[in-house]
N, C-alpha and C positions, 0 to 999 in steps of 0.2 A: 503494500500499500503505499502510497505518497508520503504518507504522514512519516514511516520509516526514513525516507530520504531527506527530508527537511532538516533532520537532526533537531527537533524541537523537544522540550519536556513533554513527559506525560501530563496529561490534565488532570491524574490523580497523583498527589504527593510531589516528591521531589526528584523523581527519577529521570534520567536521560533515557533517550531511545536507545534502541541497539545499534543505531547508525553511527554513534559516535565512536564505537570501537570496531565498526564493520570495516571490511576493505572494499578497494573500488569494484573488485569483482562481484561482491555481493550488493553494492550499489546500483551496478549495470544490472543484476538479476533483477532486483525490487523494481526497477525503472523498467525493464521489459515486461515483467508480470503486470504492471498498472499502466501499459500503454504509454509511458515516458521515456522510451528508449532514445538515447541522444541528447535528453536535456540533463545539464550540469546541476550537480546538487545545490550549487550556489545559486543558481537562476531559481529552483524551485523555493529554497529558502527565502529567496528575496521576494519573490511573486507570492509565497505565503503572507509574509510580514506585510507587504503592500496592501495586498486584498483584505485582511484583516483590519487594518487601519480604515481603509476606505469604506469598509461596510460598518464602522462603528464600533469596532472591538478597541475597548479602552487601552491606551499606551502601556500602562502598567501589565496588563494583562498578556500584550504581545511582548513586552520585554522578559516576563517570566518564560512564556513559551519558549522564546528563543534562547534562553539562558543567559542573556545579559546580566551583568553584574548590576547595572543600574538602569533606570529608564532615561538618563541622559546618553547612554550608548545608542539606545533604540531610537532616540529622538534625532541624534545627529546623524544617523545612517538612514532613517526611513522617514524624517522629517518633512521631506519635499512633498508638495501638494500637486496633486493632479489637475488639469484645467477644471475638471467636473467637481471635483472637491473644492476648488477655490470659489468656482460659481455657487455651488451650495452654501458655502459659508457666507457669501454675499447676500445670497437670497434670505438667508436666516436672520442676518442682521437688518436687512431691509423690512423684513415682516416684524422684527421685534420692536423697531422703532416707528413702525406706521407707514412705511413707504411703498 
């Protein structure tokens, strides 16, 4: 499953996924089994983090899922905004102030 490739923490407890200690061959096998052959682990990890953030998952939760020591690391790496996210933020502000 792609979750094993992302190298994120398990949603239960503080255990890392098996991907942290797995070999490149195991990553390739997991990718092939989940129709993600040819996609780099880093790409999957970055895509997962970006998707979580753009879909409203709290920065602290994403930081913990990725195993970062602090939310500052997560914010520095993934703090960029997509055009859609920026438009949504501006729309929310406009709505809040009655425009």
